[in-house]
N, C-alpha and C positions, 0 to 999 in steps of 0.2 A: 235380371233385377234381383234385388235383395228382398229378403222377407222382412215384412214391417217389424217383427220382434227382434231381428238381429241388428238393426241399425242403432238402436240405444245402446246395446251391448258393445258394438263396434265403437261408437263415440265415447263410451266410458272407458274402453281399452286405450283409445288414443289419448283421452284425458290423462290416464294414469301414466302413460309413457311421457307425455309433456311434463307432468309434475316431477316424475323421476329425472328427466333431463334438467328441469329447472333446479332441482335439488343438487344434481351433480355439478351444474355450472356455478352455483353458489358455493359448494364446497371447494371447487377449483379456484374459485376467486379468492376465497379466504386463504388457501394454500399458496396462491400466487403472491399475495401481499406478505405473508409470512416469509416466503423465500426472498422476496425483494428486501424486507427488513434485515434478514439474515445476510444477504449479499452486501448491503450497505454497512452492516457491522463489520463484515470481514474486510471490506475496502478500507474501513477506519483503522481496524487492527493492523492491516498490512501497511498503511501510511505510518502508523506509529512505530512499527518495527523498522520501517525504512528510515525514519528520522533517528531512531535509536542506533542503527547501523552507522549512519553518517556521523552521529556524535562520537561513537566508539572509534571510528576510523580517524576522526580528528584527534581524539585523545591518543591513540596509538602513534600518530605523526608527531604530536607534541612530545610524547615520551621518547620516541626516537631522536628527535632533535635535542631534548634535554640531555639524553644519553651521550649523543655525539658531542655536545658542547662541555659536558662535564667530564668526558673521557674516563668514565668509571670512577669519578671522584676526585681526579687529578686536576686541580685548578690551574696549575702551570700549562698543561697540554690545552686546557679549554681556552685560556688566555691566548695562547699561540694560534689556536684556530680562529678565534675572533679577530686577532690582528691580521691573519692572512685574509680573512673576508673583508675586512676594512680596506685593506690594501687593493684588493681585487675591485671593490666598489669604487674606490678613489681612481683607479686606473680607468674604469668605464666612464666615470664622470669626465675625466681629462680627454678621453676619445670623443665623447659627445660635445665637449666644449670647443674642440678644435675643428 
């Protein structure tokens, strides 16, 4: 058995360990919340970048189409390309109607 005087000391030691564990738990809880907030911020930033990439890709496609239709500033070539596209669309429509 334990001596009578050592039990209070053991209980005090256990109490101190429990207090340390509780303090660690609280610190980890705070860190967990901070990391969750940081993760959410990163997700939002990533989504904003994804939207920006999509917008830039759309802009690139628009610029490519503009360049293709303007043929480097040659309006006559652009008109020929548009006329060709119109003829192709008309041909597709006639196929669908028949």
